[in-house]
KOLZA-233602 format. One line per 10 residues: number of its first residue (from 1); their letters; for each residue y, x, z of C-alpha. Coordinates in nm, 2 decimals, decimal comma, padded with zeros to 4 digits. Each point is the difference from the previous one (the first is absolute). Example, Ala and Ser with C-alpha at 12.3 -4.5 7.8 and 13.67 -1.06 7.14 Angstrom:
BEGIN
1) as) -00,45 01,23 00,78; 00,34 00,14 -00,07 $
END
This chain:
BEGIN
1) mavnvvavlg) 01,51 00,06 04,90; 00,05 00,38 -00,13; -00,37 00,05 -00,07; 00,00 -00,30 -00,17; 00,25 00,10 -00,24; -00,14 00,29 -00,12; -00,32 -00,15 -00,02; 00,14 -00,30 -00,29; 00,22 00,33 -00,13; -00,32 00,16 -00,03 $
11) avlivavsgi) -00,19 -00,25 -00,18; 00,30 -00,07 -00,25; 00,02 00,36 -00,06; -00,34 00,00 -00,07; -00,01 -00,32 -00,27; 00,29 00,17 -00,15; -00,17 00,34 -00,05; -00,36 -00,18 -00,15; 00,22 -00,27 -00,22; 00,12 00,36 -00,18 $
21) vvqrlavpvl) -00,30 00,17 00,00; -00,18 -00,31 -00,13; 00,26 -00,05 -00,28; -00,04 00,35 -00,09; -00,38 00,01 00,00; 00,01 -00,32 -00,25; 00,05 00,12 -00,32; -00,32 00,25 00,08; -00,23 -00,24 00,11; 00,11 -00,22 -00,30 $
31) rllegywpgw) -00,13 00,29 -00,24; -00,35 00,02 00,19; 00,01 -00,40 -00,03; 00,02 00,08 -00,38; -00,27 00,27 -00,02; 00,17 00,29 -00,01; -00,23 00,22 00,23; -00,05 00,36 00,07; -00,21 00,23 -00,19; -00,30 00,02 00,27 $
41) lrrltawrrg) -00,04 -00,40 -00,11; -00,06 00,02 -00,31; -00,32 -00,11 00,04; 00,11 -00,33 00,19; 00,26 -00,02 -00,30; -00,24 00,04 -00,31; -00,22 -00,25 00,20; 00,29 -00,28 00,01; 00,12 00,06 -00,36; -00,37 -00,07 -00,12 $
51) rvlrrkaade) 00,01 -00,32 00,19; 00,31 -00,09 -00,17; -00,07 00,12 -00,32; -00,35 -00,20 -00,02; 00,15 -00,33 00,15; 00,32 00,10 -00,26; -00,28 -00,02 -00,30; -00,21 -00,31 00,18; 00,37 -00,23 -00,06; 00,09 00,15 -00,32 $
61) qawqqlqsql) -00,38 -00,07 -00,14; 00,03 -00,34 00,16; 00,37 -00,06 -00,12; -00,08 00,03 -00,34; -00,32 -00,18 00,00; 00,31 -00,30 00,13; 00,24 00,13 -00,24; -00,27 -00,09 -00,33; -00,10 -00,33 00,21; 00,36 -00,03 -00,05 $
71) ekrrlektel) 00,06 00,05 -00,32; -00,34 -00,23 -00,11; 00,13 -00,27 00,14; 00,34 -00,01 -00,16; -00,19 00,01 -00,30; -00,15 -00,31 00,11; 00,30 -00,16 00,17; -00,16 -00,02 00,32; 00,10 00,21 00,36; -00,21 00,16 00,23 $
81) speqraelae) -00,13 -00,13 00,29; 00,24 00,02 00,36; -00,28 00,21 00,12; 00,04 00,26 -00,31; 00,42 -00,04 00,01; -00,04 00,10 00,38; -00,20 00,31 -00,05; 00,18 00,08 -00,34; 00,35 -00,02 00,24; -00,15 00,22 00,29 $
91) lehrrhrrpv) -00,15 00,28 -00,26; 00,37 -00,03 -00,17; 00,12 00,11 00,36; -00,22 00,26 00,06; 00,04 00,18 -00,29; 00,35 -00,04 00,01; -00,01 00,17 00,35; -00,19 00,32 -00,11; 00,12 00,26 -00,27; -00,05 -00,05 -00,31 $
101) rdhevlptrv) -00,21 00,32 -00,05; -00,29 00,16 00,17; 00,15 00,33 00,09; 00,31 -00,16 00,16; -00,27 -00,20 00,28; 00,09 00,06 00,34; -00,26 -00,03 00,26; 00,16 -00,32 00,17; 00,12 -00,29 -00,07; 00,36 00,04 00,10 $
111) gnilrsaetr) 00,01 00,30 -00,20; -00,05 -00,14 -00,27; 00,17 -00,35 00,05; 00,30 00,30 00,01; -00,14 00,22 -00,27; -00,04 -00,26 -00,22; 00,39 -00,08 -00,03; 00,08 00,35 00,00; -00,20 00,02 -00,35; 00,00 -00,37 -00,18 $
121) pyhhygleav) 00,35 00,10 -00,10; -00,07 00,36 -00,18; -00,31 -00,26 -00,17; 00,23 -00,26 -00,10; 00,32 00,16 -00,08; -00,07 00,43 -00,02; 00,24 00,00 00,30; -00,14 00,27 00,24; 00,06 -00,12 00,36; 00,06 00,37 00,17 $
131) viwprlwlvl) 00,27 00,02 -00,24; 00,12 -00,34 -00,11; 00,05 -00,13 00,37; 00,25 00,16 00,15; 00,22 -00,05 -00,29; -00,08 -00,37 -00,04; 00,09 -00,06 00,41; 00,33 00,09 -00,08; 00,08 -00,24 -00,30; -00,19 -00,27 00,21 $
141) pelarqelsa) 00,23 -00,33 00,14; 00,11 00,02 00,37; -00,20 -00,29 00,05; -00,35 00,17 -00,16; -00,01 00,28 00,24; 00,10 -00,18 00,25; -00,33 -00,18 -00,06; -00,17 00,35 -00,04; 00,11 00,16 00,28; -00,06 -00,30 00,22 $
151) arasldaaaa) -00,37 00,00 -00,17; -00,04 00,33 00,08; 00,11 00,01 00,40; -00,28 -00,30 00,08; -00,25 00,22 -00,18; 00,08 00,28 00,27; 00,01 -00,24 00,21; -00,38 -00,08 -00,06; -00,08 00,34 00,00; 00,16 00,05 00,31 $
161) aviwglgfia) -00,16 -00,33 00,20; -00,33 00,27 -00,07; 00,15 00,23 00,19; 00,16 -00,20 00,29; -00,36 -00,18 -00,01; -00,20 00,35 00,00; 00,25 00,12 00,30; -00,07 -00,30 00,20; -00,36 00,12 00,07; 00,18 00,26 00,20 $
171) ftplawwaap) 00,04 -00,28 00,26; -00,37 -00,07 00,04; 00,02 00,20 00,36; 00,23 -00,29 00,10; -00,15 -00,27 -00,18; -00,38 -00,05 -00,09; 00,14 -00,28 -00,25; 00,25 00,28 -00,17; -00,27 00,18 -00,27; -00,10 -00,33 -00,14 $
181) vglavaasav) 00,34 -00,14 -00,04; 00,12 00,34 -00,16; -00,31 00,04 -00,25; 00,04 -00,35 -00,11; 00,43 00,00 -00,05; -00,13 00,38 -00,23; -00,26 -00,17 -00,15; 00,17 -00,33 -00,09; 00,29 00,23 -00,14; -00,24 00,20 -00,19 $
191) awwvpnragv) -00,19 -00,30 -00,17; 00,28 -00,24 -00,06; 00,36 00,08 00,10; 00,03 00,36 -00,20; -00,19 -00,13 -00,31; 00,24 -00,30 00,01; 00,29 00,17 00,02; -00,09 00,26 -00,23; -00,03 -00,26 -00,23; 00,31 -00,15 00,05 $
201) fadlvegayd) 00,19 00,37 -00,11; -00,26 00,06 -00,23; 00,16 -00,34 -00,18; 00,34 00,10 00,02; -00,07 00,30 -00,13; -00,12 -00,15 -00,31; 00,26 -00,22 -00,03; 00,25 00,20 00,02; -00,12 00,19 -00,34; -00,06 -00,31 -00,14 $
211) lyrgalyqql) 00,33 -00,11 00,04; 00,30 00,26 00,03; -00,21 00,32 -00,23; 00,27 -00,14 -00,25; 00,29 00,03 00,21; -00,18 00,37 00,01; 00,01 00,06 -00,38; 00,35 -00,10 -00,02; 00,14 00,25 00,28; -00,20 00,26 -00,14 $
221) rwplpanpad) 00,10 -00,10 -00,39; -00,34 00,02 -00,09; -00,09 -00,23 -00,27; -00,16 -00,33 00,10; -00,36 -00,09 -00,14; 00,00 -00,21 -00,28; -00,34 -00,22 00,06; -00,30 00,08 00,32; -00,20 00,19 -00,27; 00,29 00,26 -00,04 $
231) eqhigdeltr) 00,05 00,03 00,41; -00,21 00,19 00,14; 00,04 00,26 -00,25; 00,40 00,04 00,05; -00,08 -00,06 00,36; -00,17 00,33 00,00; 00,28 00,16 -00,19; 00,24 -00,11 00,26; -00,22 00,15 00,26; -00,05 00,33 -00,18 $
241) ylmrgsdkpy) 00,37 00,04 -00,04; 00,08 -00,05 00,37; -00,25 00,23 00,04; 00,04 00,26 -00,20; 00,30 00,00 -00,21; 00,03 -00,03 -00,38; 00,19 00,21 -00,29; -00,10 -00,28 -00,23; 00,21 -00,20 -00,23; -00,17 -00,34 00,08 $
251) peftppp) -00,02 -00,23 00,12; 00,39 -00,09 -00,02; 00,18 -00,07 00,30; 00,10 -00,34 00,00; 00,41 -00,13 00,12; 00,05 00,02 00,33; -00,02 -00,31 00,21 $
END
């Protein structure tokens, strides 16, 4: 009886410790899945980036051709075929999941999904994520922060599933099917679960900038952009002000909210 109790307690302890270890490893594993690889893998990194860039260029060319067709059909008051519309929608989706600039591209799908969310606010609004995001987080409504936190936790859990799947292979000496099951779980997480969760988190991050950057401007007493043409310049000025400060007499601060 005592032996059984000790065995059960030991098993519970092992599971608890394993959970803590996996939780700590989730973020580093996610970084690897994003494509932030060590220097000795630079050739693999360059090869993978090259493939992504070639696919990006091909998609851009196909998108431009379909956009030209779309403009032509609008002038003729006709529409694209269902197949062309489906292809255009797919191209739009893939373009949205990649960074705008070639030098921002990472070697993995997950990395490009998250990098696109990090860099697009700068291209749209002049707001550099590294500088702006900690401030923006503080002005987000509680519901928005809860949604972002839940999405990030789900993304980390997906990365943890990769670790659990690979760890399950260690039980192969006890059960022959442990290796294929573990590999299947890890591969499924890498191919589908992690990219899907990354996409949800990326959409929420972009949405936070889209909806609440005005609140950040107001809290910082920074003049709101008057129109889209001015927004990137004003956002860039705000980013530089927060990074370095300024002794210039402009812009004039707005009244407190």
